[in-house]
C-alpha positions as CSV (number, residue, x, y, z in Angstrom):
1,X,-1.0,8.2,-15.1
2,X,0.8,7.2,-18.0
3,X,4.4,7.9,-16.6
4,X,3.7,5.7,-13.5
5,X,2.4,2.8,-15.6
6,X,5.3,3.3,-18.2
7,X,7.9,3.3,-15.0
8,X,6.2,0.2,-13.7
9,X,6.4,-1.6,-17.0
10,X,9.9,-0.8,-17.5
11,X,11.0,-1.8,-14.1
12,X,9.1,-5.2,-14.4
13,X,10.9,-5.6,-17.7
14,X,14.3,-4.9,-16.1
15,X,13.5,-7.3,-13.3
16,X,12.4,-10.1,-15.5
17,X,15.6,-9.6,-17.7
18,X,17.9,-9.8,-14.7
19,X,16.0,-12.9,-13.5
20,X,16.5,-14.7,-16.7
21,X,20.2,-13.9,-16.6
22,X,20.5,-15.2,-13.0
23,X,18.4,-18.4,-13.9
24,X,20.8,-18.9,-16.8
25,X,24.0,-18.7,-14.7
26,X,22.6,-21.0,-12.1
27,X,21.6,-23.6,-14.7
28,X,25.2,-23.4,-16.4
29,X,26.6,-23.8,-12.8
30,X,24.6,-26.9,-12.3
31,X,23.0,-25.4,-9.2
32,X,19.4,-25.7,-10.5
33,X,17.6,-28.4,-12.6
34,X,17.3,-27.0,-16.4
35,X,14.4,-29.4,-17.1
36,X,12.5,-27.6,-14.3
37,X,9.5,-25.6,-15.7
38,X,10.7,-22.1,-14.7
39,X,8.6,-20.3,-17.4
40,X,5.3,-22.0,-16.3
41,X,6.2,-21.3,-12.6
42,X,6.8,-17.6,-13.3
43,X,3.4,-17.1,-15.1
44,X,1.6,-19.1,-12.0
45,X,3.3,-17.0,-9.7
46,X,2.5,-13.9,-11.7
47,X,-1.1,-14.9,-11.7
48,X,-1.2,-15.7,-8.1
49,X,0.7,-12.6,-7.1
50,X,-1.1,-10.0,-9.1
51,X,-4.5,-12.1,-9.0
52,X,-4.6,-11.7,-5.1
53,X,-3.4,-8.1,-5.0
54,X,-6.2,-6.9,-7.7
55,X,-8.9,-8.9,-6.1
56,X,-8.0,-7.2,-2.7
57,X,-7.9,-3.7,-4.6
58,X,-11.4,-4.3,-6.2
59,X,-13.0,-5.3,-3.0
60,X,-11.2,-2.7,-0.8
61,X,-14.2,-0.5,-0.2
62,X,-16.4,-3.4,0.9
63,X,-13.9,-4.7,3.0
64,X,-13.1,-1.3,4.7
65,X,-16.8,-0.8,5.5
66,X,-17.4,-4.3,6.7
67,X,-14.2,-4.3,8.9
68,X,-14.7,-1.0,10.3
69,X,-18.5,-0.8,10.5
70,X,-18.3,2.5,8.5
71,X,-21.6,4.3,7.4
72,X,-21.6,5.9,4.3
73,X,-23.2,9.4,4.4
74,X,-25.9,9.3,1.7
75,X,-27.8,12.4,2.8
76,X,-26.3,14.3,5.7
77,X,-28.4,13.9,8.8
78,X,-26.8,17.1,10.6
79,X,-24.6,20.0,10.1
80,X,-21.4,18.0,11.0
81,X,-22.0,15.5,8.2
82,X,-23.0,18.3,5.7
83,X,-19.7,20.1,6.6
84,X,-17.7,16.7,6.0
85,X,-19.3,16.2,2.6
86,X,-18.5,19.9,1.5
87,X,-14.8,19.7,2.7
88,X,-14.3,16.4,1.0
89,X,-16.1,17.9,-2.4
90,X,-13.9,20.9,-2.1
91,X,-10.7,18.9,-1.9
92,X,-11.6,16.4,-4.5
93,X,-12.4,19.4,-7.0
94,X,-9.0,21.0,-6.4
95,X,-7.2,17.8,-6.6
96,X,-9.0,16.8,-9.9
97,X,-10.5,13.4,-8.7
98,X,-14.1,12.2,-8.6
99,X,-16.2,12.7,-5.5
100,X,-15.5,9.7,-3.1
101,X,-17.8,8.2,-0.9
102,X,-17.7,9.6,2.6
103,X,-18.2,7.4,5.7
104,X,-17.9,7.7,9.4
105,X,-17.0,4.8,11.7
106,X,-17.2,4.4,15.4
107,X,-13.8,4.5,17.1
108,X,-12.4,6.6,20.0
109,X,-9.1,6.7,18.3
110,X,-8.8,9.7,15.9
111,X,-8.1,8.4,12.6
112,X,-9.0,8.3,8.7
113,X,-8.2,6.4,5.9
114,X,-8.8,6.3,1.9
115,X,-9.3,3.3,-0.2
116,X,-10.8,2.3,-3.4
117,X,-10.1,0.7,-7.0
118,X,-9.3,4.0,-8.7
119,X,-9.1,7.9,-8.3
120,X,-12.5,8.4,-9.3
121,X,-14.0,5.4,-7.1
122,X,-12.8,5.9,-3.7
123,X,-13.8,5.9,-0.1
124,X,-12.8,8.3,2.5
125,X,-13.7,7.4,6.0
126,X,-13.1,9.2,9.3
127,X,-13.4,8.1,12.9
128,X,-16.0,9.4,15.5
129,X,-12.8,10.1,17.6
130,X,-11.2,12.3,14.9
131,X,-14.3,14.4,14.7
132,X,-14.5,14.6,18.6
133,X,-10.7,15.3,19.4
134,X,-9.5,17.6,16.6
135,X,-10.9,20.8,15.5
136,X,-12.3,21.8,12.3
137,X,-9.0,23.2,10.7
138,X,-7.3,19.9,11.7
139,X,-9.9,17.7,10.3
140,X,-9.9,19.6,7.1
141,X,-6.3,18.9,6.9
142,X,-6.6,15.3,7.4
143,X,-9.1,15.0,4.7
144,X,-6.8,17.0,2.7
145,X,-4.2,14.4,3.3
146,X,-6.6,11.4,2.5
147,X,-7.6,12.9,-0.7
148,X,-4.2,13.3,-1.7
149,X,-3.7,9.8,-1.4
150,X,-6.5,9.2,-3.7
151,X,-5.2,11.9,-6.1
152,X,-1.7,10.3,-6.1
153,X,-3.1,6.9,-7.0
154,X,-1.7,5.4,-4.0
155,X,-4.0,2.4,-3.7
156,X,-3.3,1.4,-7.3
157,X,0.5,1.8,-7.0
158,X,0.6,-0.2,-3.7
159,X,-1.3,-2.9,-5.4
160,X,1.1,-2.9,-8.4
161,X,4.1,-3.1,-6.0
162,X,2.3,-5.7,-3.8
163,X,1.6,-7.8,-7.1
164,X,5.3,-7.7,-8.2
165,X,6.7,-8.7,-4.6
166,X,3.9,-11.5,-4.4
167,X,5.0,-12.8,-7.6
168,X,8.7,-13.0,-6.7
169,X,7.9,-14.5,-3.2
170,X,6.0,-17.1,-4.9
171,X,8.5,-17.8,-7.4
172,X,11.8,-17.6,-5.6
173,X,10.4,-19.5,-2.7
174,X,9.8,-22.6,-5.2
175,X,13.2,-22.2,-6.7
176,X,15.2,-22.3,-3.6
177,X,13.0,-25.0,-2.3
178,X,13.7,-27.3,-5.3
179,X,17.4,-26.6,-4.9
180,X,17.1,-27.9,-1.1
181,X,14.8,-30.7,-2.1
182,X,17.4,-31.8,-4.8
183,X,20.1,-31.9,-2.2
184,X,18.2,-33.7,0.3
185,X,16.9,-36.5,-2.2
186,X,18.9,-39.2,-4.0
187,X,19.3,-39.2,-7.7
188,X,17.2,-42.7,-7.5
189,X,14.4,-40.9,-5.6
190,X,14.4,-38.1,-8.2
191,X,14.2,-40.5,-11.0
192,X,11.1,-42.4,-9.4
193,X,8.9,-39.1,-8.8
194,X,8.7,-36.0,-10.5
195,X,6.9,-34.3,-7.5
196,X,8.5,-32.5,-4.7
197,X,9.5,-34.5,-1.4
198,X,8.7,-33.5,2.0
199,X,11.7,-31.5,2.2
200,X,10.3,-29.3,-0.7
201,X,7.2,-28.5,0.9
202,X,8.7,-27.6,4.2
203,X,11.2,-25.5,2.3
204,X,8.6,-23.6,0.3
205,X,6.8,-22.6,3.7
206,X,10.1,-21.3,5.2
207,X,11.2,-19.4,2.3
208,X,7.9,-17.8,1.8
209,X,8.0,-16.6,5.3
210,X,11.6,-15.4,4.9
211,X,10.9,-13.4,1.6
212,X,7.6,-12.5,2.7
213,X,9.4,-10.7,5.6
214,X,11.7,-9.1,3.1
215,X,8.9,-8.1,0.9
216,X,7.0,-6.5,3.8
217,X,10.0,-4.1,4.3
218,X,9.9,-3.0,0.9
219,X,6.2,-2.2,1.1
220,X,6.7,-0.5,4.3
221,X,9.3,1.7,2.9
222,X,7.2,2.6,0.1
223,X,4.3,3.5,2.3
224,X,6.3,5.9,4.4
225,X,7.4,7.6,1.2
226,X,3.9,8.1,0.3
227,X,2.9,9.5,3.5
228,X,5.3,12.3,2.9
229,X,3.8,13.1,-0.2
230,X,0.2,12.9,1.3
231,X,1.3,15.2,4.0
232,X,2.5,17.7,1.4
233,X,-0.6,17.3,-0.5
234,X,-2.8,18.0,2.6
235,X,-0.8,21.0,3.4
236,X,-1.4,22.2,-0.1
237,X,-5.1,21.7,0.0
238,X,-5.7,22.9,3.6
239,X,-2.8,25.0,4.7
240,X,0.7,23.9,5.9
241,X,-0.2,25.0,9.6
242,X,-3.5,23.1,9.8
243,X,-1.5,19.8,8.7
244,X,1.0,20.5,11.2
245,X,-1.6,21.0,13.8
246,X,-3.4,17.9,12.8
247,X,-0.1,15.8,13.0
248,X,0.7,17.2,16.5
249,X,-2.8,16.2,17.8
250,X,-2.4,12.7,16.5
251,X,1.1,12.5,17.9
252,X,-0.5,12.7,21.4
253,X,-2.7,9.7,20.4
254,X,-1.9,5.8,20.8
255,X,-1.3,3.2,18.2
256,X,-3.7,3.0,15.2
257,X,-6.7,0.5,15.9
258,X,-7.2,0.2,12.0
259,X,-7.3,-3.5,10.7
260,X,-4.1,-4.5,9.5
261,X,-5.2,-4.4,6.0
262,X,-6.1,-0.7,6.3
263,X,-3.5,0.6,8.5
264,X,-1.0,1.7,5.6
265,X,-4.1,3.9,4.2
266,X,-4.7,5.7,7.6
267,X,-3.6,9.0,8.6
268,X,-2.1,7.7,12.0
269,X,-0.1,4.5,11.6
270,X,2.2,4.4,14.7
271,X,5.7,5.5,15.5
272,X,7.6,4.5,12.6
273,X,10.5,1.8,12.1
274,X,11.3,-0.7,9.5
275,X,8.1,-2.6,9.5
276,X,5.8,0.5,10.1
277,X,3.6,1.9,7.2
278,X,3.9,5.5,8.5
279,X,7.1,7.5,9.4
280,X,7.6,8.9,12.9
281,X,5.2,12.1,13.2
282,X,8.0,14.1,14.4
283,X,9.8,13.5,11.1
284,X,6.6,14.2,9.1
285,X,6.2,17.6,10.8
286,X,10.0,18.3,10.1
287,X,9.2,17.6,6.4
288,X,6.2,19.8,6.2
289,X,8.1,22.8,8.0
290,X,11.0,22.5,5.4
291,X,8.5,23.0,2.4
292,X,8.8,26.2,0.5
293,X,5.9,28.8,1.7
294,X,4.3,28.8,-1.7
295,X,3.5,25.0,-1.9
296,X,2.9,23.2,-5.3
297,X,0.6,20.4,-6.4
298,X,3.6,18.0,-6.6
299,X,2.3,16.3,-3.5
300,X,-1.3,15.8,-4.8
301,X,-3.0,16.4,-7.9
302,X,-0.1,17.3,-10.3
303,X,1.6,14.1,-9.3
304,X,-1.5,12.2,-10.1
305,X,-2.0,13.9,-13.5
306,X,1.6,13.1,-14.4
């Protein structure tokens, strides 16, 4: 955890330093107005970017339950629910995380997801389709995969990444828009008004869309990377062959029907591609088959403890 936060802080310090140098160069070249309140804008962008990301994280369990209709198992009503709780408890203990809430939601498509504000305050939910179409060994592996997401701190890491990207999308969209607006307006217009003109507001909208798309590519790439790690964690917790078998079973199914905000946290996220949150399942299976026979905890609990 300390290593992850330290890396995050160092990365942001480096990015802000580079940003400051770029701004100074642009000011010196006369491209941007030195009187523009860039510092205040950056603070506002950070508040907006991280504020939205962390609010989403804090309400993620509630949103997940509301959007999928997931029912938390407080007391097992049958043997199947008792088995689910026991498997999740066993994986959580091995991974070194607190026992998450376990829920089931009604969907014919086999899927599962994990979410929550921290490693010790998480939710793991499975679909009725997963329980009906996969055998117990395969469901065991899927649950190991989701617990590995929790142990790796993926929800928090994704939030930090999204906060950084939100900040820079908000900031640079307005910087670029101010340049466009200055070019469109005469000097007399600028003297009469400090606010942005019509061109500024249109430019902000356009630049936010373009930069938002580029940011989505980064988020999707990181999400695909963490899927490989969670697969390795699931293989470690439930057995590599069980994890491979689960992926092969999912490969036969259609696209995920999870809400967009939860798709990145599901076991089954589509066929891959630049904008997809999950790699192609064939690639995931290949990665698993290339793992050493004696797996390590690097894909799950050990990574979370670093």
